[in-house]
N, C-alpha and C positions, 0 to 999 in steps of 0.2 A: 639685360635682355628685355625687350619690349613685350607687351602682351600679345602683339601680333606674332612675334617669333615663338613665344611659348605655345600659342594656339597651333601654329604650323607644326611645331615639334610634336605636340600631342596627337595631332591628326595623322602624322606619318607613323608614329608608334602604333596608333590604333589600327591603321591600315595593315601594318606588318602583323599584328596580333590576329586580326580577323583572317588574313590570308593563310597564315600558318596553322591556325585552328581548323580552318576549312580543309587545308591540305592533309592534316593529320586524320581528320574524320574520314576523308575520302580514301586515304591509304588503308585505314582499318576496314572500311566498308568494302573495298575491292579485295582485300585479303580474305574476307569472310564470305564473299559472294561468288558463286561459281561463274567463271568466265564463259560468255556466250559467243558462238561463232556465227558467221553469216549463214543465212539459209534462204531458200526460195530463189536461187539465182539461175536464170535460164541462159541459153547460148547468147553470147555477145558478139558473134561474128559480124564484121562490117560496122560496128559501133565505134565512134570516135569520142575520146575524152581529153580534156585539158586538166592537168594537175599542177597547181602552183606549188612551188617549193618541193618539187618532186625528185630532188637529187639526193635526199638524205632523210633519215628518220621515218616518221609515219608516211610522209609523201612518197618516199622511195618504195616502201613496202606496199603502198597502194598501187604504185606503178607495176610492181612485180605481179600483184594479183590480177591486174587488168591484162597484162601481157599473157599470163597463164590462160586467160579466157579469150585470147586471140584478138584483143582490141587494138586499135590504133591509138597511141597515147602521145599527145603533145605535152612535153615536159617543160615547164616554165621556171626559170630561176635566174639569179644575177650572173652566174658564171657558167657559160655554155660549155666550156671545156670540162668543168667539173661534172656537169650533167652528163656529158657524153662518156666520161670515164665511169660514172656510176652505172650507166647502161651497159658498158663493156663488161663490168664486173658481174652484172646480172646474167649476161650471156655466158660468161665463163662459168657461172654456177649452174648452167644448164637450162636457163629460161630461154627457149627458142621461139615461142609463139609471139604473135602480134608484131607490130611495127612501132617505131618511135621517131619523133622529131623533137629536137631540143631548140628552144628559142629563148632569147634573153628577155627577162622581165624583172625590173627593179621597182618594187612597190613603194620605195622611198621617193620615186620620181613619177609624177602623173604623166609626163611626156613619154616615159618608158612604157607605161600601160597602153597608151594610144599606139605607140610604135609596134608593140607586141601584137595588138589586134590587127593592125594593118598587115603584118607579116603572116599572121594566121590566115586571114582572108585570102592572101596571095597563094596559099597552098591549095585553095579550092576544095577544102575538106568540108563535109557536113559537121555538125556538132550536136552530140547527143547528151553529153555530160560535162559539167564544169565542177571541179572540186577545188574550192577556195581553201587551200591547206596552209599556204605559207604564213609564217608569223614570227614575231619576236616577243621576248618576255623579259621584263625587269631591266630594260636597257637604261643606261644613264641618259639624262635629258639631252634630247637632240631635236632640232627643228629642221624639217626638210626644206628643200629649195622652194617648195610651194607654200611654205609657211605653216605646215602642220606638224604637230607633235608626232614623233616617230611611231609609237604604238598605234595611234589613231590612223596614220597613213598606211602602214604596212598591214595591220590586222583587219582594219575596217574600210577606210575610205578608198584605198586603192582597189580593193575587191569590189566595192560598190560600183566604182567606175568600170572595172573589168566586166562585171555582170551586165551592166547597162549596155556596154558596147557590143557584147556578144549575144545579148538577148534575142535580137532578130534571128540569128542563126539557130538558137535553141528552139524558138517558136516554129521556125520553118521545118524543123526536123522532129517535131513532137506530134504524136498522135494519142488519142485516148487509150488505145491498147498498149502502146509503148511510148510513154511520155518521156520527153527530155527532162533532165534533172539538174538541179543545183544543190551542192552539198557544201555548207559553210561549217568550218571547224571553229566552234565556239569553245567554251571551257566551263567547268564547274565554278571557276572564278567569277562567272557572271552573277552568281548568287550574292556576292558581296559588292558588286559593282553599282555605280550610279552614274547617270549622265549629267555632267556639270555644264549645263547649257550656258551659264554665265562665263565660263572659262574652259571651253572645250579643249583647248590646246595646252592647258595647265601652265599658263604663263605666270600667274600669280604665285601659285604653290605647286611644286612638282613632287610627286611620289611615284616611283616606277610601278609599285604594286597597284596603286589606285588607277594609274594610266592603263595598265594592262587589263585590269578588271573592267574598266569603262569600255575599252575597245571590244572586249568579248561580249559584254552585254549589248553593245550597239550591233554587233554582228548577228546576235540572236533576234533582236528587235527588227532588224532589216529583214531577216528570214521570214518572220511572222507577217510583216507588212506586205512584202512581195507576194507571199502565198495568198494573203487576203485579196490583193489586187488581181491575182490570177483567177481566184474563185469568182469574184464579182464581175470580171470581164469575160468569163466563159473560157479562159485559157486553160491549158492542161500541162504546162511546165510545172513539175513538182519541185518545191523548194523546201529543204529541211536543214536543220543544224544538228551537230553532234558534239558531244564531249568524248574524246577518244579514250579517256582514262588518264590516270597519273602515270605518264610514260617516260622512261629513261631515254631522253634524246638530248641533242645539243642545245635545246631551249633552256636547259638548266645551267648553262654556262655562267649565268649571273646569279645563281642561287648558292649562297655560301656553304651550306651544309653538304650540298651535292658535290661541290669542288673539294671540300675537305675530306669527306667520307664517300668517295665514289663507289666503293663496294656496297654500301648501304643502298645507293640508288639502283645499282644493277641487280641487287638481291631482292628488294622489296617492291620496286616499281614494275609496271608492265613493260614488256619489250615493245619495240616499234611494230613488230609483226602483230602482236596482240592489239596494239593501239589502232592498227588499220582495220581490224575486224568490223567495228561499228561503222566506220567510213564506207567500207565495201558493201556492207549490208544495206545501208541507207541509199547508196549510189545505185545498186543493182537489183535488190531483192523485189520480187513480186509482192512481198508482204509490206512494202513501204511505198505504196502507190499514192498516198495522200500527203499533201504538203502542209507546212505551218507547224511542224512538230520539232521537239527537242529530244534527242535520243542519247541514252547512256547504255552501254553494254547491250547493244542491239535491241533496246526496249524504249518505247515512248515514255518519257519522264516529265513530270510537271516542272516547268521552269520557274524562275523567281517571279514574284508578283510584279516587280518592276518591269519585267519583259512584257507583261501582258497589259500594261497601262496604255490604253489606246490613244489618249491625248499625248503622252510622251512619245509614243511611236510615230504619231503624225508629225510632231514637232521635229523629231530626229530626221524623218524623211525629207521634210522641207529644208532643214538645215543642210543635209547632205547634198541635196540637189543644188542648193545655193552655192555651197563650197565648190561644187564641180561644174557649175553653170549648165545644169541639165534642165531643159524646159519640160520634156516629156520622157519619162524613163522608158528605155527600150526602143526609142525611135531615134535613128541616126541618119 
């Protein structure tokens, strides 16, 4: 075994240890901390939201809450038939408010992101809220057709492009009194993440845990940078990030202990409905009218020091725009 192989192995082991230690800490923290529910939510009649990954888990529960508030919800996901079936199940459960439209969106393919936006604009809907919820966790190594590592594409870069393309509509439908909003689902995993600018797509060494943490850190850094841009330009679109909690969803399909002991996951982790609480609070509450923050349990929480590094955030912004061939963010 070469020294390079030993180093790679130790790095992967260290990534596992950090993530599972963090997960254990958050599990204990959430069990010991009272769960908070959304507050300060006004009428949402006539408001339009897009929710990516809205066909299951936290995304579906977020859709449920929006429909209960009589919103129009555009649900984005890879399988339109599955999305429509999920909506039918909500209706069968008695959720009669609001309206839905299901559109295909595959964040593994940037062409799909662009097609989704074209189809959304063809609906002639205004846009008041974008919830970038879709994500993958701990997937085996996979490079997309655009040449990007899968966590990077799905969790971060695809949502960066989606937000860029939809931003003119958000701006057009935003006022100081009722601002449009972007909610990015990050994760507590960002605390142990780092941006590997020298190998952003993990081509030299791949660890699913490190790739996931990197993508969630990038999502938070993007949130803070875009919020800074809004403040400096006098814009009023509110951009925030949330950690929904350690939630029992299908994201855990690649987590060994959750597969082996599913009862532990359903017993001790938050439910998807609980996971949607912070998302809904940040998306709709009159108490979350300022941008650039990271929320846990409906509360502004200090993010990792890495997320606040202005030089790294600037480098990430430039890199992302370069990868997506964006000259001016939000201008199409």
